[in-house]
N, CA, C, O and the ligand as a Tripos MOL2 file, in Angstrom:
@<TRIPOS>MOLECULE
protein
  265   263    67     0     0
PROTEIN
NO_CHARGES

@<TRIPOS>ATOM
      1 N         -34.5770  -17.4510   -4.0780 N.3       1 MET1
      2 CA        -33.2310  -17.0700   -3.6020 C.3       1 MET1
      3 C         -32.6730  -15.9340   -4.4420 C.2       1 MET1
      4 O         -32.7420  -15.9480   -5.6710 O.2       1 MET1
      5 N         -32.1340  -14.9790   -3.7660 N.am      2 SER2
      6 CA        -31.5620  -13.8370   -4.4840 C.3       2 SER2
      7 C         -30.0680  -14.0190   -4.6660 C.2       2 SER2
      8 O         -29.3540  -14.5100   -3.7910 O.2       2 SER2
      9 N         -29.6360  -13.6040   -5.8280 N.am      3 LYS3
     10 CA        -28.2090  -13.7050   -6.1240 C.3       3 LYS3
     11 C         -27.4430  -12.5790   -5.4330 C.2       3 LYS3
     12 O         -27.8540  -11.4200   -5.4520 O.2       3 LYS3
     13 N         -26.3510  -12.9410   -4.8410 N.am      4 LEU4
     14 CA        -25.5060  -11.9200   -4.2410 C.3       4 LEU4
     15 C         -24.6680  -11.2540   -5.3370 C.2       4 LEU4
     16 O         -23.9960  -11.9220   -6.1230 O.2       4 LEU4
     17 N         -24.7270   -9.9480   -5.3640 N.am      5 LYS5
     18 CA        -23.9580   -9.2280   -6.3760 C.3       5 LYS5
     19 C         -22.4710   -9.2630   -6.0140 C.2       5 LYS5
     20 O         -22.0700   -8.9400   -4.8960 O.2       5 LYS5
     21 N         -21.7060   -9.6480   -6.9610 N.am      6 GLU6
     22 CA        -20.2770   -9.7490   -6.7050 C.3       6 GLU6
     23 C         -19.6560   -8.3670   -6.5620 C.2       6 GLU6
     24 O         -19.9310   -7.4520   -7.3390 O.2       6 GLU6
     25 N         -18.8270   -8.2470   -5.5640 N.am      7 LYS7
     26 CA        -18.1740   -6.9610   -5.3030 C.3       7 LYS7
     27 C         -17.1730   -6.6550   -6.4070 C.2       7 LYS7
     28 O         -16.2550   -7.4320   -6.6700 O.2       7 LYS7
     29 N         -17.3670   -5.5160   -7.0410 N.am      8 SER8
     30 CA        -16.4680   -5.1590   -8.1290 C.3       8 SER8
     31 C         -15.1930   -4.4890   -7.6180 C.2       8 SER8
     32 O         -14.1480   -4.5370   -8.2670 O.2       8 SER8
     33 N         -15.2960   -3.8660   -6.4450 N.am      9 LEU9
     34 CA        -14.1210   -3.2120   -5.8890 C.3       9 LEU9
     35 C         -13.3260   -4.2240   -5.0660 C.2       9 LEU9
     36 O         -13.7680   -4.6740   -4.0090 O.2       9 LEU9
     37 N         -12.1620   -4.5660   -5.5660 N.am     10 SER10
     38 CA        -11.3550   -5.5140   -4.8310 C.3      10 SER10
     39 C          -9.9390   -4.9820   -4.6430 C.2      10 SER10
     40 O          -9.4410   -4.1840   -5.4370 O.2      10 SER10
     41 N          -9.3240   -5.4360   -3.5980 N.am     11 THR11
     42 CA         -7.9730   -4.9900   -3.2930 C.3      11 THR11
     43 C          -6.9820   -5.6280   -4.2610 C.2      11 THR11
     44 O          -7.0130   -6.8370   -4.4910 O.2      11 THR11
     45 N          -6.1150   -4.8130   -4.8180 N.am     12 GLN12
     46 CA         -5.0780   -5.3370   -5.6900 C.3      12 GLN12
     47 C          -3.7280   -5.1750   -5.0050 C.2      12 GLN12
     48 O          -3.4720   -4.1820   -4.3230 O.2      12 GLN12
     49 N          -2.8840   -6.1590   -5.2000 N.am     13 VAL13
     50 CA         -1.5590   -6.1140   -4.6000 C.3      13 VAL13
     51 C          -0.5050   -6.1350   -5.6990 C.2      13 VAL13
     52 O          -0.5700   -6.9320   -6.6360 O.2      13 VAL13
     53 N           0.4620   -5.2430   -5.5600 N.am     14 GLN14
     54 CA          1.5310   -5.1700   -6.5410 C.3      14 GLN14
     55 C           2.8640   -5.2270   -5.8030 C.2      14 GLN14
     56 O           3.0750   -4.5140   -4.8220 O.2      14 GLN14
     57 N           3.7410   -6.0640   -6.2770 N.am     15 ARG15
     58 CA          5.0650   -6.1490   -5.6480 C.3      15 ARG15
     59 C           5.9510   -5.0650   -6.2400 C.2      15 ARG15
     60 O           6.0940   -4.9460   -7.4570 O.2      15 ARG15
     61 N           6.5380   -4.2810   -5.3520 N.am     16 ILE16
     62 CA          7.3950   -3.1970   -5.8260 C.3      16 ILE16
     63 C           8.7380   -3.2110   -5.1070 C.2      16 ILE16
     64 O           8.9370   -3.9400   -4.1350 O.2      16 ILE16
     65 N           9.6350   -2.4020   -5.6010 N.am     17 CYS17
     66 CA         10.9320   -2.2420   -4.9560 C.3      17 CYS17
     67 C          10.7700   -1.2290   -3.8230 C.2      17 CYS17
     68 O          10.2530   -0.1340   -4.0430 O.2      17 CYS17
     69 N          11.1980   -1.5770   -2.6400 N.am     18 CYS18
     70 CA         11.0440   -0.6930   -1.4900 C.3      18 CYS18
     71 C          11.8720    0.5830   -1.6680 C.2      18 CYS18
     72 O          13.0810    0.5070   -1.8900 O.2      18 CYS18
     73 N          11.2390    1.7450   -1.5730 N.am     19 PRO19
     74 CA         11.9530    3.0100   -1.7470 C.3      19 PRO19
     75 C          12.8520    3.3410   -0.5610 C.2      19 PRO19
     76 O          13.6900    4.2390   -0.6430 O.2      19 PRO19
     77 N          12.6790    2.6250    0.5280 N.am     20 ASN20
     78 CA         13.4610    2.9120    1.7350 C.3      20 ASN20
     79 C          14.7210    2.0610    1.8300 C.2      20 ASN20
     80 O          15.8170    2.5960    2.0000 O.2      20 ASN20
     81 N          14.5780    0.7480    1.7240 N.am     21 CYS21
     82 CA         15.7320   -0.1400    1.8870 C.3      21 CYS21
     83 C          16.2330   -0.6910    0.5560 C.2      21 CYS21
     84 O          17.3020   -1.2990    0.5030 O.2      21 CYS21
     85 N          15.4800   -0.4880   -0.5100 N.am     22 GLY22
     86 CA         15.9650   -0.8700   -1.8280 C.3      22 GLY22
     87 C          15.7390   -2.3130   -2.2120 C.2      22 GLY22
     88 O          16.0840   -2.7210   -3.3210 O.2      22 GLY22
     89 N          15.1630   -3.0970   -1.3090 N.am     23 CYS23
     90 CA         14.9040   -4.4840   -1.6640 C.3      23 CYS23
     91 C          13.5830   -4.5890   -2.4370 C.2      23 CYS23
     92 O          12.8620   -3.6010   -2.5780 O.2      23 CYS23
     93 N          13.2800   -5.7650   -2.9260 N.am     24 SER24
     94 CA         12.0730   -5.9170   -3.7350 C.3      24 SER24
     95 C          10.9540   -6.6050   -2.9750 C.2      24 SER24
     96 O          10.0620   -7.2030   -3.5760 O.2      24 SER24
     97 N          11.0030   -6.5200   -1.6550 N.am     25 ALA25
     98 CA         10.0230   -7.2300   -0.8330 C.3      25 ALA25
     99 C           8.8260   -6.3660   -0.4580 C.2      25 ALA25
    100 O           7.9540   -6.8100    0.2890 O.2      25 ALA25
    101 N           8.7740   -5.1560   -0.9600 N.am     26 ALA26
    102 CA          7.6750   -4.2750   -0.5960 C.3      26 ALA26
    103 C           6.4290   -4.6070   -1.4050 C.2      26 ALA26
    104 O           6.5080   -5.1300   -2.5170 O.2      26 ALA26
    105 N           5.2960   -4.2960   -0.8310 N.am     27 GLU27
    106 CA          4.0350   -4.5430   -1.5090 C.3      27 GLU27
    107 C           3.1810   -3.2940   -1.4990 C.2      27 GLU27
    108 O           3.1440   -2.5520   -0.5170 O.2      27 GLU27
    109 N           2.4940   -3.0740   -2.6130 N.am     28 ARG28
    110 CA          1.6100   -1.9110   -2.7180 C.3      28 ARG28
    111 C           0.1750   -2.4070   -2.8320 C.2      28 ARG28
    112 O          -0.1660   -3.1760   -3.7310 O.2      28 ARG28
    113 N          -0.6370   -1.9600   -1.9230 N.am     29 TYR29
    114 CA         -2.0460   -2.3720   -1.9030 C.3      29 TYR29
    115 C          -2.9300   -1.2510   -2.4250 C.2      29 TYR29
    116 O          -2.8770   -0.1220   -1.9370 O.2      29 TYR29
    117 N          -3.7310   -1.5720   -3.4060 N.am     30 PHE30
    118 CA         -4.7000   -0.6070   -3.9190 C.3      30 PHE30
    119 C          -6.0490   -0.9060   -3.2710 C.2      30 PHE30
    120 O          -6.6280   -1.9740   -3.4700 O.2      30 PHE30
    121 N          -6.5300    0.0490   -2.5010 N.am     31 LEU31
    122 CA         -7.7960   -0.1410   -1.8050 C.3      31 LEU31
    123 C          -8.8320    0.8290   -2.3580 C.2      31 LEU31
    124 O          -9.0230    1.9190   -1.8190 O.2      31 LEU31
    125 N          -9.5090    0.4190   -3.4510 N.am     32 PRO32
    126 CA        -10.4570    1.3240   -4.1170 C.3      32 PRO32
    127 C         -11.6390    1.6810   -3.2420 C.2      32 PRO32
    128 O         -12.2740    2.7180   -3.4360 O.2      32 PRO32
    129 N         -11.9330    0.8310   -2.2880 N.am     33 GLU33
    130 CA        -13.0520    1.0860   -1.3890 C.3      33 GLU33
    131 C         -12.8120    2.3410   -0.5600 C.2      33 GLU33
    132 O         -13.7380    3.0960   -0.2650 O.2      33 GLU33
    133 N         -11.5510    2.5490   -0.1880 N.am     34 TYR34
    134 CA        -11.1980    3.7150    0.6130 C.3      34 TYR34
    135 C         -10.4410    4.7520   -0.2060 C.2      34 TYR34
    136 O         -10.0510    5.8000    0.3090 O.2      34 TYR34
    137 N         -10.2370    4.4510   -1.4820 N.am     35 ARG35
    138 CA         -9.5090    5.3430   -2.3870 C.3      35 ARG35
    139 C          -8.1190    5.6740   -1.8480 C.2      35 ARG35
    140 O          -7.6760    6.8210   -1.9030 O.2      35 ARG35
    141 N          -7.4470    4.6630   -1.3340 N.am     36 ILE36
    142 CA         -6.0850    4.8810   -0.8560 C.3      36 ILE36
    143 C          -5.1490    3.8270   -1.4280 C.2      36 ILE36
    144 O          -5.5710    2.7510   -1.8510 O.2      36 ILE36
    145 N          -3.8700    4.1680   -1.4270 N.am     37 ILE37
    146 CA         -2.8280    3.2320   -1.8240 C.3      37 ILE37
    147 C          -1.8910    3.0770   -0.6430 C.2      37 ILE37
    148 O          -1.3550    4.0550   -0.1210 O.2      37 ILE37
    149 N          -1.7020    1.8400   -0.2310 N.am     38 ARG38
    150 CA         -0.8750    1.5800    0.9400 C.3      38 ARG38
    151 C           0.3690    0.8150    0.4990 C.2      38 ARG38
    152 O           0.2650   -0.2420   -0.1230 O.2      38 ARG38
    153 N           1.5300    1.3450    0.8180 N.am     39 THR39
    154 CA          2.7820    0.6960    0.4790 C.3      39 THR39
    155 C           3.4810    0.2740    1.7590 C.2      39 THR39
    156 O           3.6730    1.0820    2.6680 O.2      39 THR39
    157 N           3.8550   -0.9800    1.8250 N.am     40 GLN40
    158 CA          4.5450   -1.4240    3.0250 C.3      40 GLN40
    159 C           5.6390   -2.4320    2.7010 C.2      40 GLN40
    160 O           5.5450   -3.1940    1.7400 O.2      40 GLN40
    161 N           6.6770   -2.4140    3.5290 N.am     41 CYS41
    162 CA          7.8120   -3.3050    3.3340 C.3      41 CYS41
    163 C           7.9950   -4.1460    4.5880 C.2      41 CYS41
    164 O           8.0790   -3.6070    5.6910 O.2      41 CYS41
    165 N           8.0580   -5.4460    4.4280 N.am     42 GLY42
    166 CA          8.2070   -6.3270    5.5600 C.3      42 GLY42
    167 C           9.6420   -6.4150    6.0530 C.2      42 GLY42
    168 O           9.9000   -6.9250    7.1430 O.2      42 GLY42
    169 N          10.5750   -5.9160    5.2490 N.am     43 THR43
    170 CA         11.9770   -6.0020    5.6240 C.3      43 THR43
    171 C          12.4020   -4.8590    6.5490 C.2      43 THR43
    172 O          13.1070   -5.0760    7.5340 O.2      43 THR43
    173 N          11.9700   -3.6570    6.2230 N.am     44 CYS44
    174 CA         12.4120   -2.5040    7.0110 C.3      44 CYS44
    175 C          11.2570   -1.7670    7.6980 C.2      44 CYS44
    176 O          11.4680   -0.7130    8.2980 O.2      44 CYS44
    177 N          10.0490   -2.3070    7.6140 N.am     45 ASP45
    178 CA          8.8680   -1.7110    8.2380 C.3      45 ASP45
    179 C           8.4680   -0.3730    7.6280 C.2      45 ASP45
    180 O           7.7720    0.4200    8.2630 O.2      45 ASP45
    181 N           8.9000   -0.1270    6.4210 N.am     46 TYR46
    182 CA          8.4940    1.0960    5.7330 C.3      46 TYR46
    183 C           6.9910    1.0800    5.5040 C.2      46 TYR46
    184 O           6.4110    0.0540    5.1510 O.2      46 TYR46
    185 N           6.3650    2.2500    5.7160 N.am     47 LEU47
    186 CA          4.9230    2.3320    5.5150 C.3      47 LEU47
    187 C           4.5550    3.6680    4.8990 C.2      47 LEU47
    188 O           5.0360    4.7210    5.3170 O.2      47 LEU47
    189 N           3.6960    3.6040    3.9010 N.am     48 MET48
    190 CA          3.2190    4.8330    3.2840 C.3      48 MET48
    191 C           1.7760    4.6420    2.8420 C.2      48 MET48
    192 O           1.4500    3.6980    2.1220 O.2      48 MET48
    193 N           0.9200    5.5520    3.2850 N.am     49 VAL49
    194 CA         -0.4780    5.5060    2.8950 C.3      49 VAL49
    195 C          -0.8040    6.7810    2.1410 C.2      49 VAL49
    196 O          -0.6780    7.8850    2.6720 O.2      49 VAL49
    197 N          -1.2210    6.6130    0.9050 N.am     50 MET50
    198 CA         -1.5400    7.7590    0.0640 C.3      50 MET50
    199 C          -3.0170    7.8020   -0.2760 C.2      50 MET50
    200 O          -3.6310    6.7790   -0.5810 O.2      50 MET50
    201 N          -3.5740    8.9900   -0.2200 N.am     51 GLY51
    202 CA         -4.9750    9.1490   -0.5790 C.3      51 GLY51
    203 C          -5.1190    9.6380   -2.0000 C.2      51 GLY51
    204 O          -4.2130    9.4700   -2.8170 O.2      51 GLY51
    205 N          -6.2450   10.2370   -2.2950 N.am     52 GLU52
    206 CA         -6.5030   10.7160   -3.6480 C.3      52 GLU52
    207 C          -5.5310   11.8290   -4.0180 C.2      52 GLU52
    208 O          -5.1870   12.6740   -3.1920 O.2      52 GLU52
    209 N          -5.1040   11.8150   -5.2530 N.am     53 GLY53
    210 CA         -4.1950   12.8570   -5.7350 C.3      53 GLY53
    211 C          -2.7940   12.7350   -5.1820 C.2      53 GLY53
    212 O          -2.0240   13.6940   -5.2310 O.2      53 GLY53
    213 N          -2.4490   11.5710   -4.6570 N.am     54 GLY54
    214 CA         -1.1050   11.3450   -4.1440 C.3      54 GLY54
    215 C          -0.8410   12.0210   -2.8130 C.2      54 GLY54
    216 O           0.3140   12.1860   -2.4210 O.2      54 GLY54
    217 N          -1.8770   12.4080   -2.1250 N.am     55 LYS55
    218 CA         -1.7140   13.0360   -0.8180 C.3      55 LYS55
    219 C          -1.2930   12.0020    0.2220 C.2      55 LYS55
    220 O          -1.9340   10.9620    0.3730 O.2      55 LYS55
    221 N          -0.2190   12.2960    0.9300 N.am     56 VAL56
    222 CA          0.2830   11.3550    1.9220 C.3      56 VAL56
    223 C          -0.5190   11.4730    3.2210 C.2      56 VAL56
    224 O          -0.5530   12.5270    3.8570 O.2      56 VAL56
    225 N          -1.1480   10.3840    3.5880 N.am     57 ILE57
    226 CA         -1.9530   10.3480    4.8150 C.3      57 ILE57
    227 C          -1.0790    9.9160    5.9870 C.2      57 ILE57
    228 O          -1.1430   10.4780    7.0810 O.2      57 ILE57
    229 N          -0.2600    8.8980    5.7220 N.am     58 GLU58
    230 CA          0.5790    8.3780    6.7800 C.3      58 GLU58
    231 C           1.8820    7.8770    6.1660 C.2      58 GLU58
    232 O           1.8680    7.2250    5.1220 O.2      58 GLU58
    233 N           2.9890    8.1740    6.8000 N.am     59 ALA59
    234 CA          4.2760    7.7230    6.2710 C.3      59 ALA59
    235 C           5.2170    7.3940    7.4160 C.2      59 ALA59
    236 O           5.2790    8.1030    8.4200 O.2      59 ALA59
    237 N           5.9410    6.3100    7.2410 N.am     60 TYR60
    238 CA          6.8940    5.8980    8.2520 C.3      60 TYR60
    239 C           8.0770    5.2250    7.5530 C.2      60 TYR60
    240 O           7.9250    4.1920    6.9010 O.2      60 TYR60
    241 N           9.2280    5.8150    7.6980 N.am     61 ALA61
    242 CA         10.4140    5.2560    7.0590 C.3      61 ALA61
    243 C          11.5000    5.0430    8.1120 C.2      61 ALA61
    244 O          12.1990    5.9870    8.4790 O.2      61 ALA61
    245 N          11.6420    3.8240    8.5930 N.am     62 PRO62
    246 CA         12.6270    3.5200    9.6360 C.3      62 PRO62
    247 C          14.0430    3.4060    9.0890 C.2      62 PRO62
    248 O          14.2610    3.3610    7.8780 O.2      62 PRO62
    249 N          14.9810    3.3620    9.9980 N.am     63 GLY63
    250 CA         16.3690    3.1220    9.6180 C.3      63 GLY63
    251 C          17.0220    4.2950    8.9350 C.2      63 GLY63
    252 O          17.8780    4.1160    8.0690 O.2      63 GLY63
    253 N          16.6240    5.5030    9.3180 N.am     64 GLN64
    254 CA         17.2590    6.6730    8.6890 C.3      64 GLN64
    255 C          18.1990    7.3650    9.6460 C.2      64 GLN64
    256 O          18.4030    8.5760    9.5670 O.2      64 GLN64
    257 N          18.7750    6.5870   10.5570 N.am     65 ASP65
    258 CA         19.7390    7.1520   11.4830 C.3      65 ASP65
    259 C          21.1170    7.2370   10.8290 C.2      65 ASP65
    260 O          21.3330    6.6970    9.7440 O.2      65 ASP65
    261 N          22.0450    7.9200   11.4980 N.am     66 SER66
    262 CA         23.4050    8.1750   11.0180 C.3      66 SER66
    263 C          23.5070    9.0150    9.7740 C.2      66 SER66
    264 O          24.6110    9.2810    9.2980 O.2      66 SER66
    265 ZN         12.1620   -1.8670    2.8610 Zn       67 ZN67
@<TRIPOS>BOND
     1     1     2 1
     2     2     3 1
     3     3     4 2
     4     3     5 am
     5     5     6 1
     6     6     7 1
     7     7     8 2
     8     7     9 am
     9     9    10 1
    10    10    11 1
    11    11    12 2
    12    11    13 am
    13    13    14 1
    14    14    15 1
    15    15    16 2
    16    15    17 am
    17    17    18 1
    18    18    19 1
    19    19    20 2
    20    19    21 am
    21    21    22 1
    22    22    23 1
    23    23    24 2
    24    23    25 am
    25    25    26 1
    26    26    27 1
    27    27    28 2
    28    27    29 am
    29    29    30 1
    30    30    31 1
    31    31    32 2
    32    31    33 am
    33    33    34 1
    34    34    35 1
    35    35    36 2
    36    35    37 am
    37    37    38 1
    38    38    39 1
    39    39    40 2
    40    39    41 am
    41    41    42 1
    42    42    43 1
    43    43    44 2
    44    43    45 am
    45    45    46 1
    46    46    47 1
    47    47    48 2
    48    47    49 am
    49    49    50 1
    50    50    51 1
    51    51    52 2
    52    51    53 am
    53    53    54 1
    54    54    55 1
    55    55    56 2
    56    55    57 am
    57    57    58 1
    58    58    59 1
    59    59    60 2
    60    59    61 am
    61    61    62 1
    62    62    63 1
    63    63    64 2
    64    63    65 am
    65    65    66 1
    66    66    67 1
    67    67    68 2
    68    67    69 am
    69    69    70 1
    70    70    71 1
    71    71    72 2
    72    71    73 am
    73    73    74 1
    74    74    75 1
    75    75    76 2
    76    75    77 am
    77    77    78 1
    78    78    79 1
    79    79    80 2
    80    79    81 am
    81    81    82 1
    82    82    83 1
    83    83    84 2
    84    83    85 am
    85    85    86 1
    86    86    87 1
    87    87    88 2
    88    87    89 am
    89    89    90 1
    90    90    91 1
    91    91    92 2
    92    91    93 am
    93    93    94 1
    94    94    95 1
    95    95    96 2
    96    95    97 am
    97    97    98 1
    98    98    99 1
    99    99   100 2
   100    99   101 am
   101   101   102 1
   102   102   103 1
   103   103   104 2
   104   103   105 am
   105   105   106 1
   106   106   107 1
   107   107   108 2
   108   107   109 am
   109   109   110 1
   110   110   111 1
   111   111   112 2
   112   111   113 am
   113   113   114 1
   114   114   115 1
   115   115   116 2
   116   115   117 am
   117   117   118 1
   118   118   119 1
   119   119   120 2
   120   119   121 am
   121   121   122 1
   122   122   123 1
   123   123   124 2
   124   123   125 am
   125   125   126 1
   126   126   127 1
   127   127   128 2
   128   127   129 am
   129   129   130 1
   130   130   131 1
   131   131   132 2
   132   131   133 am
   133   133   134 1
   134   134   135 1
   135   135   136 2
   136   135   137 am
   137   137   138 1
   138   138   139 1
   139   139   140 2
   140   139   141 am
   141   141   142 1
   142   142   143 1
   143   143   144 2
   144   143   145 am
   145   145   146 1
   146   146   147 1
   147   147   148 2
   148   147   149 am
   149   149   150 1
   150   150   151 1
   151   151   152 2
   152   151   153 am
   153   153   154 1
   154   154   155 1
   155   155   156 2
   156   155   157 am
   157   157   158 1
   158   158   159 1
   159   159   160 2
   160   159   161 am
   161   161   162 1
   162   162   163 1
   163   163   164 2
   164   163   165 am
   165   165   166 1
   166   166   167 1
   167   167   168 2
   168   167   169 am
   169   169   170 1
   170   170   171 1
   171   171   172 2
   172   171   173 am
   173   173   174 1
   174   174   175 1
   175   175   176 2
   176   175   177 am
   177   177   178 1
   178   178   179 1
   179   179   180 2
   180   179   181 am
   181   181   182 1
   182   182   183 1
   183   183   184 2
   184   183   185 am
   185   185   186 1
   186   186   187 1
   187   187   188 2
   188   187   189 am
   189   189   190 1
   190   190   191 1
   191   191   192 2
   192   191   193 am
   193   193   194 1
   194   194   195 1
   195   195   196 2
   196   195   197 am
   197   197   198 1
   198   198   199 1
   199   199   200 2
   200   199   201 am
   201   201   202 1
   202   202   203 1
   203   203   204 2
   204   203   205 am
   205   205   206 1
   206   206   207 1
   207   207   208 2
   208   207   209 am
   209   209   210 1
   210   210   211 1
   211   211   212 2
   212   211   213 am
   213   213   214 1
   214   214   215 1
   215   215   216 2
   216   215   217 am
   217   217   218 1
   218   218   219 1
   219   219   220 2
   220   219   221 am
   221   221   222 1
   222   222   223 1
   223   223   224 2
   224   223   225 am
   225   225   226 1
   226   226   227 1
   227   227   228 2
   228   227   229 am
   229   229   230 1
   230   230   231 1
   231   231   232 2
   232   231   233 am
   233   233   234 1
   234   234   235 1
   235   235   236 2
   236   235   237 am
   237   237   238 1
   238   238   239 1
   239   239   240 2
   240   239   241 am
   241   241   242 1
   242   242   243 1
   243   243   244 2
   244   243   245 am
   245   245   246 1
   246   246   247 1
   247   247   248 2
   248   247   249 am
   249   249   250 1
   250   250   251 1
   251   251   252 2
   252   251   253 am
   253   253   254 1
   254   254   255 1
   255   255   256 2
   256   255   257 am
   257   257   258 1
   258   258   259 1
   259   259   260 2
   260   259   261 am
   261   261   262 1
   262   262   263 1
   263   263   264 2
@<TRIPOS>SUBSTRUCTURE
     1 MET1         2 RESIDUE 1 A MET
     2 SER2         6 RESIDUE 1 A SER
     3 LYS3        10 RESIDUE 1 A LYS
     4 LEU4        14 RESIDUE 1 A LEU
     5 LYS5        18 RESIDUE 1 A LYS
     6 GLU6        22 RESIDUE 1 A GLU
     7 LYS7        26 RESIDUE 1 A LYS
     8 SER8        30 RESIDUE 1 A SER
     9 LEU9        34 RESIDUE 1 A LEU
    10 SER10       38 RESIDUE 1 A SER
    11 THR11       42 RESIDUE 1 A THR
    12 GLN12       46 RESIDUE 1 A GLN
    13 VAL13       50 RESIDUE 1 A VAL
    14 GLN14       54 RESIDUE 1 A GLN
    15 ARG15       58 RESIDUE 1 A ARG
    16 ILE16       62 RESIDUE 1 A ILE
    17 CYS17       66 RESIDUE 1 A CYS
    18 CYS18       70 RESIDUE 1 A CYS
    19 PRO19       74 RESIDUE 1 A PRO
    20 ASN20       78 RESIDUE 1 A ASN
    21 CYS21       82 RESIDUE 1 A CYS
    22 GLY22       86 RESIDUE 1 A GLY
    23 CYS23       90 RESIDUE 1 A CYS
    24 SER24       94 RESIDUE 1 A SER
    25 ALA25       98 RESIDUE 1 A ALA
    26 ALA26      102 RESIDUE 1 A ALA
    27 GLU27      106 RESIDUE 1 A GLU
    28 ARG28      110 RESIDUE 1 A ARG
    29 TYR29      114 RESIDUE 1 A TYR
    30 PHE30      118 RESIDUE 1 A PHE
    31 LEU31      122 RESIDUE 1 A LEU
    32 PRO32      126 RESIDUE 1 A PRO
    33 GLU33      130 RESIDUE 1 A GLU
    34 TYR34      134 RESIDUE 1 A TYR
    35 ARG35      138 RESIDUE 1 A ARG
    36 ILE36      142 RESIDUE 1 A ILE
    37 ILE37      146 RESIDUE 1 A ILE
    38 ARG38      150 RESIDUE 1 A ARG
    39 THR39      154 RESIDUE 1 A THR
    40 GLN40      158 RESIDUE 1 A GLN
    41 CYS41      162 RESIDUE 1 A CYS
    42 GLY42      166 RESIDUE 1 A GLY
    43 THR43      170 RESIDUE 1 A THR
    44 CYS44      174 RESIDUE 1 A CYS
    45 ASP45      178 RESIDUE 1 A ASP
    46 TYR46      182 RESIDUE 1 A TYR
    47 LEU47      186 RESIDUE 1 A LEU
    48 MET48      190 RESIDUE 1 A MET
    49 VAL49      194 RESIDUE 1 A VAL
    50 MET50      198 RESIDUE 1 A MET
    51 GLY51      202 RESIDUE 1 A GLY
    52 GLU52      206 RESIDUE 1 A GLU
    53 GLY53      210 RESIDUE 1 A GLY
    54 GLY54      214 RESIDUE 1 A GLY
    55 LYS55      218 RESIDUE 1 A LYS
    56 VAL56      222 RESIDUE 1 A VAL
    57 ILE57      226 RESIDUE 1 A ILE
    58 GLU58      230 RESIDUE 1 A GLU
    59 ALA59      234 RESIDUE 1 A ALA
    60 TYR60      238 RESIDUE 1 A TYR
    61 ALA61      242 RESIDUE 1 A ALA
    62 PRO62      246 RESIDUE 1 A PRO
    63 GLY63      250 RESIDUE 1 A GLY
    64 GLN64      254 RESIDUE 1 A GLN
    65 ASP65      258 RESIDUE 1 A ASP
    66 SER66      262 RESIDUE 1 A SER
    67 ZN67       265 GROUP 0 **** ****
């Protein structure tokens, strides 16, 4: 039987303060497999996906009316 090599690249989650609505319910996901950082907030649906060097791949910030 061969041993399965444990995956060293794992997703890390960090709780942060949402830059859009200001609450602390946002989460930042580090995805080393894809070399991206994904920030999302469940309260206001804020979404930000950053690639290498802080390049913004996708961003969505709701509730910016008025
Ligand atoms: Zn938010």
